[in-house]
C-alpha positions as a LaTeX table, in Angstrom:
\begin{tabular}{lrrr}
\hline
Residue & $x$ (\AA) & $y$ (\AA) & $z$ (\AA) \\
\hline
Met1 & 7.19 & $-13.78$ & 40.02 \\
Tyr2 & 10.54 & $-13.07$ & 41.65 \\
Tyr3 & 12.94 & $-10.32$ & 40.81 \\
Leu4 & 16.66 & $-9.89$ & 40.97 \\
Tyr5 & 17.48 & $-6.23$ & 41.37 \\
Ile6 & 20.62 & $-4.14$ & 41.33 \\
Leu7 & 20.69 & $-0.87$ & 43.23 \\
Gln8 & 23.34 & 1.82 & 43.18 \\
Ser9 & 23.95 & 4.20 & 46.04 \\
Lys10 & 23.69 & 7.84 & 45.06 \\
Lys11 & 25.97 & 8.58 & 48.01 \\
Asp12 & 29.07 & 6.58 & 47.06 \\
Gln13 & 28.17 & 4.67 & 43.87 \\
Arg14 & 28.39 & 1.21 & 45.48 \\
Tyr15 & 26.09 & $-1.55$ & 44.24 \\
Tyr16 & 23.67 & $-3.79$ & 46.09 \\
Ile17 & 22.18 & $-6.95$ & 44.59 \\
Gly18 & 19.10 & $-8.63$ & 45.99 \\
Val19 & 16.04 & $-10.78$ & 45.31 \\
Thr20 & 12.42 & $-10.05$ & 46.16 \\
Asn21 & 8.87 & $-10.79$ & 45.14 \\
Asn22 & 7.81 & $-7.13$ & 45.60 \\
Ile23 & 10.12 & $-4.53$ & 44.06 \\
Lys24 & 8.22 & $-1.44$ & 45.21 \\
Arg25 & 8.13 & $-2.55$ & 48.85 \\
Arg26 & 11.75 & $-3.64$ & 48.91 \\
Phe27 & 13.03 & $-0.48$ & 47.24 \\
Lys28 & 11.13 & 1.60 & 49.79 \\
Glu29 & 12.69 & $-0.45$ & 52.61 \\
His30 & 16.20 & 0.18 & 51.27 \\
Asn31 & 15.67 & 3.93 & 50.97 \\
Ser32 & 13.90 & 4.34 & 54.32 \\
Gly33 & 16.76 & 2.80 & 56.32 \\
Phe34 & 14.81 & $-0.37$ & 57.18 \\
Val35 & 17.55 & $-2.60$ & 55.74 \\
Arg36 & 20.52 & $-2.43$ & 58.08 \\
Ser37 & 23.17 & $-3.27$ & 55.51 \\
Thr38 & 22.07 & $-0.57$ & 53.05 \\
Ala39 & 20.91 & 2.21 & 55.40 \\
Pro40 & 24.27 & 4.04 & 55.60 \\
Tyr41 & 24.47 & 4.32 & 51.80 \\
Ala42 & 20.95 & 5.61 & 51.04 \\
Pro43 & 19.53 & 7.02 & 48.87 \\
Trp44 & 19.52 & 4.23 & 46.30 \\
Glu45 & 18.43 & 4.06 & 42.69 \\
Ile46 & 17.33 & 1.00 & 40.76 \\
Lys47 & 19.77 & 0.19 & 37.97 \\
Arg48 & 18.41 & $-3.17$ & 36.77 \\
Ile49 & 15.52 & $-5.56$ & 37.38 \\
Glu50 & 15.37 & $-9.12$ & 36.05 \\
Glu51 & 12.21 & $-11.21$ & 36.33 \\
Tyr52 & 12.22 & $-14.94$ & 37.15 \\
Pro53 & 9.37 & $-17.46$ & 37.40 \\
Asn54 & 10.63 & $-18.89$ & 40.69 \\
Ile55 & 12.84 & $-17.95$ & 43.61 \\
Arg56 & 15.40 & $-20.66$ & 42.88 \\
Leu57 & 16.32 & $-19.15$ & 39.51 \\
Ala58 & 16.45 & $-15.63$ & 40.96 \\
Tyr59 & 18.81 & $-16.76$ & 43.73 \\
Gln60 & 21.00 & $-18.65$ & 41.23 \\
Arg61 & 21.43 & $-15.44$ & 39.24 \\
Glu62 & 22.14 & $-13.44$ & 42.41 \\
Lys63 & 24.78 & $-15.96$ & 43.48 \\
Phe64 & 26.40 & $-15.89$ & 40.04 \\
Ile65 & 26.74 & $-12.09$ & 40.11 \\
Lys66 & 27.87 & $-11.87$ & 43.74 \\
Thr67 & 30.56 & $-14.55$ & 43.38 \\
Lys68 & 32.25 & $-12.56$ & 40.62 \\
His69 & 33.15 & $-9.72$ & 43.04 \\
Ser70 & 33.56 & $-7.41$ & 40.08 \\
Lys71 & 32.22 & $-3.91$ & 39.57 \\
Lys72 & 32.97 & $-4.27$ & 35.83 \\
Ile73 & 30.75 & $-7.34$ & 35.55 \\
Ile74 & 27.91 & $-5.63$ & 37.43 \\
Glu75 & 28.20 & $-2.59$ & 35.16 \\
Ser76 & 28.19 & $-4.79$ & 32.04 \\
Ile77 & 25.04 & $-6.54$ & 33.29 \\
Ile78 & 23.39 & $-3.18$ & 33.93 \\
Ser79 & 24.25 & $-1.91$ & 30.45 \\
Ser80 & 23.07 & $-5.06$ & 28.66 \\
\hline
\end{tabular}
């Protein structure tokens, strides 16, 4: 299983979207400063997790969300 996840920074409310096959490990990496791009904005909270049977589908969903460049779209996905 692969997971698309949306995180929100508790520091400045920005969002981060990613894909992983291990949510617990990846979330820990984001909050521990291991991920360079998210370290300055920690701590993070998980806002949404979507499960996919393969990595291709998870990355397609990630690409769809990221290409929209819209906080409103991300927030509507989270609330759905």
